[in-house]
C-alpha positions as CSV (number, residue, x, y, z in Angstrom):
1,M,-37.5,-8.4,-22.7
2,L,-33.8,-9.4,-22.9
3,F,-33.4,-7.2,-26.0
4,S,-34.6,-4.1,-24.2
5,L,-32.2,-4.7,-21.2
6,G,-29.3,-5.0,-23.7
7,V,-30.3,-1.7,-25.3
8,F,-30.5,0.1,-21.9
9,G,-27.0,-1.4,-21.0
10,Q,-25.6,0.0,-24.3
11,K,-27.2,3.4,-23.7
12,D,-25.7,3.5,-20.2
13,E,-22.3,2.6,-21.5
14,A,-22.5,5.2,-24.2
15,L,-23.5,7.8,-21.6
16,R,-20.7,6.7,-19.4
17,K,-18.1,7.1,-22.1
18,K,-19.6,10.5,-23.0
19,N,-19.3,11.6,-19.4
20,I,-15.7,10.4,-19.2
21,V,-14.7,12.6,-22.2
22,K,-16.6,15.6,-20.8
23,A,-15.2,15.1,-17.3
24,E,-11.6,14.9,-18.6
25,D,-12.2,18.1,-20.7
26,L,-13.6,20.0,-17.7
27,F,-10.7,18.7,-15.5
28,L,-8.1,20.0,-17.9
29,R,-9.9,23.3,-18.1
30,A,-9.9,23.5,-14.2
31,D,-13.7,23.5,-14.0
32,Y,-13.4,21.4,-10.9
33,L,-17.0,21.6,-9.7
34,K,-18.6,20.4,-12.9
35,A,-15.8,17.8,-13.4
36,F,-16.3,16.5,-9.9
37,D,-20.0,16.0,-10.5
38,L,-19.3,14.0,-13.6
39,Y,-16.5,11.9,-11.9
40,T,-18.9,11.0,-9.1
41,E,-21.4,9.9,-11.7
42,I,-18.8,7.8,-13.5
43,L,-17.6,6.3,-10.2
44,K,-21.1,4.9,-9.5
45,Y,-20.3,2.3,-12.2
46,D,-16.8,1.5,-11.0
47,T,-16.0,2.7,-7.5
48,T,-12.4,1.3,-7.6
49,H,-11.1,3.1,-10.8
50,Q,-8.0,4.7,-9.3
51,E,-7.5,7.5,-11.8
52,Y,-11.1,8.7,-11.6
53,N,-11.0,8.5,-7.8
54,F,-7.8,10.6,-7.9
55,R,-9.4,13.2,-10.2
56,A,-12.5,13.4,-8.1
57,G,-10.3,14.0,-5.0
58,Y,-8.2,16.5,-6.9
59,C,-11.3,18.4,-7.9
60,L,-12.7,18.5,-4.4
61,F,-9.3,19.5,-3.0
62,F,-9.2,22.5,-5.3
63,I,-12.7,23.4,-4.5
64,N,-12.0,23.5,-0.8
65,K,-8.5,22.6,0.4
66,T,-9.5,22.1,4.1
67,D,-12.5,19.9,3.3
68,T,-11.7,16.3,4.3
69,A,-14.3,14.8,1.9
70,S,-11.5,14.3,-0.7
71,V,-9.6,11.9,1.6
72,K,-11.8,8.9,0.6
73,F,-11.0,9.5,-3.1
74,F,-7.3,9.9,-2.5
75,N,-7.3,6.8,-0.3
76,R,-8.9,4.8,-3.1
77,S,-6.3,6.0,-5.6
78,K,-3.1,6.0,-3.5
79,D,-1.9,2.5,-4.6
80,S,-1.4,3.6,-8.2
81,V,-1.5,7.4,-8.2
82,I,1.5,8.5,-6.0
83,E,0.3,12.1,-6.0
84,S,-2.6,11.0,-3.9
85,H,-0.1,10.8,-1.0
86,F,0.9,14.4,-1.5
87,F,-2.7,15.7,-1.4
88,L,-3.5,13.5,1.6
89,G,-0.5,15.1,3.3
90,K,-1.8,18.6,2.5
91,I,-5.2,17.8,3.9
92,Y,-3.8,16.3,7.1
93,L,-1.6,19.3,7.5
94,F,-4.4,21.8,6.9
95,N,-6.5,19.9,9.4
96,G,-4.0,19.9,12.2
97,N,-2.4,16.5,11.9
98,P,1.2,17.1,11.0
99,R,2.5,13.7,12.1
100,R,0.1,11.9,9.6
101,A,0.9,14.6,7.0
102,L,4.6,14.0,7.4
103,D,4.2,10.2,6.8
104,A,2.2,11.0,3.6
105,F,4.8,13.5,2.3
106,Y,7.8,11.1,3.0
107,H,6.0,8.3,1.2
108,F,5.3,10.6,-1.7
109,K,8.9,12.0,-1.9
110,T,10.3,8.4,-1.8
111,H,8.2,7.2,-4.8
112,N,7.7,10.5,-6.7
113,D,8.7,10.6,-10.4
114,E,8.3,14.4,-10.4
115,E,5.9,14.2,-13.3
116,M,3.2,16.3,-11.7
117,I,4.7,17.6,-8.4
118,S,8.3,18.3,-7.7
119,N,10.2,16.9,-4.7
120,K,11.0,20.6,-3.9
121,D,7.3,21.1,-3.2
122,A,7.3,18.0,-1.0
123,V,10.3,19.2,0.9
124,S,8.5,22.5,1.6
125,C,5.6,20.6,3.0
126,I,7.9,18.4,5.1
127,D,9.5,21.5,6.5
128,A,6.0,22.9,7.3
129,C,5.1,19.7,9.1
130,E,8.4,19.7,11.1
131,A,7.8,23.3,12.1
132,A,4.3,22.5,13.2
133,L,5.6,19.5,15.2
134,N,8.3,21.7,16.8
135,E,5.7,24.3,17.8
136,E,3.5,21.6,19.3
137,A,6.5,20.4,21.3
138,N,7.4,23.9,22.5
139,K,3.9,24.8,23.8
140,L,4.1,26.2,27.2
141,A,1.6,25.0,29.7
142,F,-0.1,27.7,31.7
143,V,-3.1,28.2,33.9
144,V,-5.5,31.0,33.6
145,K,-7.0,32.1,36.9
146,N,-9.7,34.6,37.5
147,L,-8.1,37.3,39.6
148,G,-11.4,39.2,40.1
149,S,-13.8,38.8,43.0
């Protein structure tokens, strides 16, 4: 009985390694839907792996930029993958939360090594957040009245 459990464990590990190689290949080829499916399968064995969480979030982000489902993956990876903050900022901004987005972009810009995303991109996003906040502050209050009957 113990022998059979060990064999199943080895098969699971071999399948996991095969899935990792395949997911990385799909990720690099920008086949984000298939890569995401594999990363979620891989993350069932290790939910805290920060790089795989980042890649799963990245895939989801590029499948649908306004979907907040990728937030949980970026939150799990933000301690070691600084780009997670950039994508969190984008999601917050796309979903109407410019203050939270601004915090994420400033954190990203402060710690960015510009390996994947340039600070110029971060500054553009910061400008967009500030413009959104200015628009929010300049909204005019008005009352709509029914002038009929």
